[in-house]
N, C-alpha and C positions, 0 to 999 in steps of 0.2 A: 377490457381491463381499465379500471378507473384510477389506477396508481402505478407508479414505477414498480416493476417486479422485485427489484433488489432493495431490501430495507436495512441490511446490516451485513458486515463481513468481519471475519476474524482471521488474522495471520498468525499462525503458531510459530513461536520462537523458542530458542534454547537459552539465549542470553538477553534478558530484557533491556539492560542498560545499553548494550551494543546495538541492538535492533532499534531502540528508541532514538539513539543518536543518529543512526543511519537514515531513518525516515525523516527526522527533523532537519537533517542536512540536505537531503535530496529534494524534499518537497517544500523546504523553507517554511515549516509550520512548527507549532509547539504542541506536543502530545501531553495529555493530562492523565494522572492516575485515576482510574475508574474504580469505584467501589464495586467489588466483585460479588456476584450473586452466590458464590460458593467459596468457602475458605481455602480450597486447594488450587484456585486459579488466580493468577496475577494479570491485570489488564492495564494497558495504556491506551487511551482513546484518542483518535484523530479528532480535529476540530469538527463541531457539528452545530447545526441550528435547525430546530424542528420546522421552522417556517421556510427553510431553503429546500430547493429541489435536490434530488440525488440522495445517495445513501452514505452513511458514515460507518465506522467500525473501529476495531481496536486490535492492537497486538495482544496476543494471549500466550501465557506460559502456564502449562499444566503438566504434571508428571504423567507419562504414558501417552502423550500426544506430541510426537516429534515434528520438527519443522521440515520443510522440503517436500519433495515428492510431486509437487505441482499438480495436485488433483483439482485445484481451484486457481483461477487466474483473475486477479483484481486489477482493474484499470483505474488510474488516478487521472482526473481531468487537469489539463494544463493550458495555458495560453499558447505556448509553443513547446511541444514535448522535447525538443532538442535541448532546451535550457535545463530542465530537470535531468535529462540523460547525461548532460555534461558534468553533473555533480556526482554521479554514481561511483565512478572509479575512485575518486579522492575520498569518498565516504566509506570505502571498503568493499564495494560490490563490483559487479561486472556487467557489461552490456552484451546481451544476447543478440539483439537486432537494433541497429541504429535507426533513426527516424526514417520511416518508410511510408509512402503514400498508400492509402486505402481508398483511393478514388473519391467519390462524392461524400464519403464518410470521414474524410480528414486524413490524419496521420497518426502513426503509433510508433512507439519504441518499446522493446522488451528488455528488462534488466533482471539481474539476480541480486538479492540482498545478502547481508552478512550471515543470514541463517540458512541459505540455500533455497529460499523461496523465489520463484519467478513472479514478476509483476509487470503490468503494462502501464505505459504513459500514453495518454490520448490528447490530441488537440485538433482543432479545425484549421489551424494555420501552420 
């Protein structure tokens, strides 16, 4: 394979303002409104740069597509995943798994956002 297999992700939400504030607080980033390809979907994009490695994505709100259910798990890269995990509760979410070693692959923490979606935080330290 000549490229990273993941190119985009969407995290479905029920309350866009609440979810945007949550991810901006936990990840210390600014999300930007994305011009949606369809009139019935609202999107807020995570920071992205086409020249950078990795995938980006967006929060998405669309009638008929509820949040939660955890059929997809997105991991956000971090310098130290304990830092981002420490912001989850005050941002309105909860911690499923505190920072845990995954051996030679680094560390992970699992959290649940304000919309009921589980997501991962990953770091090498």
